[in-house]
N, C-alpha and C positions, 0 to 999 in steps of 0.2 A: 504493500500500500504506500509506504514511504517512498520507495523507488519510483512508483508511478507519479507521485506528487512532484518529485524533482524533475522528472522527464517533462511533465506538462509545463512546469515553471520555466525551464530552459527553452522549450519550444516557443513559449510566449515571448520571451526575451529576444530570441533570434528573429521572430516575426516582426516585432516592433522595430528592431534595428534595421531590418531590410526595408521597411516602409520609410523610415527616416532617411536612409541613404538614397532611395529612389526619388524622394521629394527635394533633394538638394539641387541647387542650380549647377549647371556645368561649369567646370573651371574655366578661367580666362583663356588658357591655352587651347581648350577644346573649342571655344567660340571663335577663335582667330582663324581666318581662312589660311589654308596652306599656301606657301609661296609657289608660284608657277615655276617648275623646274625645266620647262622646255628650252632647249638651246640648239643651235644649228652650227655646223661647220660648212664653210663655203670655199670653193676653189674657183677663182676668176681667171679664165683663160682669154688671152687676146693680144691687143697691140696698144697704141696710144690712147684709144678710147676707153680701154679698161684700166690702164695705169693712170689715166687722168692727166694727160699732157696739158699743161696750162692752168691746172687748178691745184689746190692743196690736197694732201692725202685724205683728210676727213671729207673732202668734197667730191671724191670719186663716187661713181654711182653705186658700187657695192657697199661702201662705207655709209652712204646716205640711206640706202635701203635698210641696212641693219639698224641704223638709228630710228627709223620709222617702226621697225618691228619691235623695238624695245617698248613702244607704246602699247603693244599687244602682249607684253610680258614674255616676249621671245628673246632670249639672251644669245649673245655671240660666243660660241665655243672656240671658233678659229676662223680666221679669214686669211687665205693664202692667195697671192697673186703670182701667176706665171704669165707675164705680159711685158712687152718692151716696145717702145715707140719705134716704128719702122718695120716691125716684124711682118713677114708674109705668112701664109698658111703653112708653107714648108718649114719655115724657121720655127714656128710655134710647135708643129708636130715633132720636129727633131728635139726641141728642148724638153718636151713632155717625155719623150722616149728615154732621155738621158737621166731622168729624175726618178727617185724611188718615192712616188707619191703615196700619201696615206689615203684612207677612205674618207669621203666627205658626204654630208647630207644633201648638198646642193652644188651644182656646177653651172657656170655660165660660159658660153662660147660666143665671142664676137671677133671675127677675123675676116679679112678679105680686102680691105680698102687699099692696102699696099700691093696686093696682087693686081688689082685693077690699075693702080697708078703706075706700076712697073710693067704693065702689058703682059703679065703672065696669063697664059691661055686658060680657058675655063675647064678644060679636061684635067689639067694639072691641079687646079684649085679643087675640083670635085674629088679627085683622088686623095689629096691631102686632108680635105674636110671630112671625108669618110673615116680616115684614120684617126683624126682628132675626136670625132664623135665616139668611135669605139673606145678610145682611151678615157674619154669623159664618162661614158657609161660604166666602164670598169671601175672608175674611181668612186662611183655611187653604189658599188656592189651589184651592178646590173639593173638598177632602178632608172630606166630611161626617162621616166616622167620627172625625175629629179634633175634632169639636164635641161637648161633653157638656152636656146639659140636666139641671139639678138641680130636683127638685120643691120646692114652696114649703113651708117649715116651718109647723106648726100652732101659732101663737102663743097659741091659747086655753089651752094647757097651762101657760103662764108665769103668775107671780103677777099681773102687770098684766093679762094677757089674761083671767084668771079673773074679773075685775071686769066684763067685758063679756058679751055674749050668746054663750056658748061653743058652744051648739048650732048657731047660725047661722054662726059662724066656721068650725067644723069642716065643716059641710055645704058652704059656699062654697069653702073651701080645697080640698076634695076635687073639686069641680066644676072649678076652675081647673087643678088638677093633671091631671085627665083630659084637659083640652084640651091642655096643654103636652106631655103624654106622647104623645098621638096625633099631634101636630104633629112631635114629635121623630122618631117612627116614619116619618111621611110623608116627612120630609126626610132619612131614613136617618142620623140623628144618634144618638149614644149617650144613654142616659137612666139616671139614678140617683135612686132614691126615698130621699131622706134624711128625709122626713116620718115614715116608720115608725120611724126611729131615735129621733126625739124622743118619739114616742108610747110607745115601749118604755121610755124613761127618764123618763116623766112624773112619777114620784115621787122623782126624784133631783135635789136642789137644786143639785148641782155642775154640772148641764148648763145652768144659767141664769146670765147675766152679772149684774153688780151692779145694773144698771138694772132688773132684774126682768122684762125683756121679750125680750131677744135671747139667742142661744146664747152659751155661755161658751167659753173656750179648750179646755176638756175636750170639749165637744160638737164643736167644729170639728176636733179631733184625730181623733175617730171618723169624721167626714166624710172627712178626709184619708186615713185608712187604707183607705177604700173607693174613693177616687178614684185613688190611686197605681197599683193594679194595672190599672186601665182605661187609664192612660197608657202603662204598660209594654207592655200588650197591643197 
């Protein structure tokens, strides 16, 4: 009888304790939202447009894109440039082949303006571009949708470009862009036409860097605003 009394007593105590605990407010740490741990690594392949000739390092389009992504709580794990002013598709492809690249979440490819300028034939460009895309896809562990191909800007609209044969430049830039767009589609990569942005702003001097040839930080910001949603998607 006595044992039964103690068992009933302790059962009541445990029940009351459980009720009190369940009625307590969650701790402050429980109420706080967890920090967004999303971060990306980015490999930027290209030439002067990628390395940002004529602008400061934070004003390059990859850097500005990552700044915009921070507003969405997407952090930068790594940003690597393999790009040099004056590079052709062949030079970029050779440089990539000589490096032991890590894996990246996202890769951009913007190359071809120097092929056009130097009169390199389109078959050579296509061959090099295919090789570059293969290497870019390998760098994303085979995720072709994580590779973004950007079209070649039309430099005939710039003050320096206007001193040249603008009709020829425009025609050949369009031809090279048709090639890289079709190859991007064949390889199942994303594609962004930034050429149209420059042509729409052809009368806006703020879109041209001080060298009178390359895009300005303002222009690169417009690129970044278009690239950001593609990364988020």
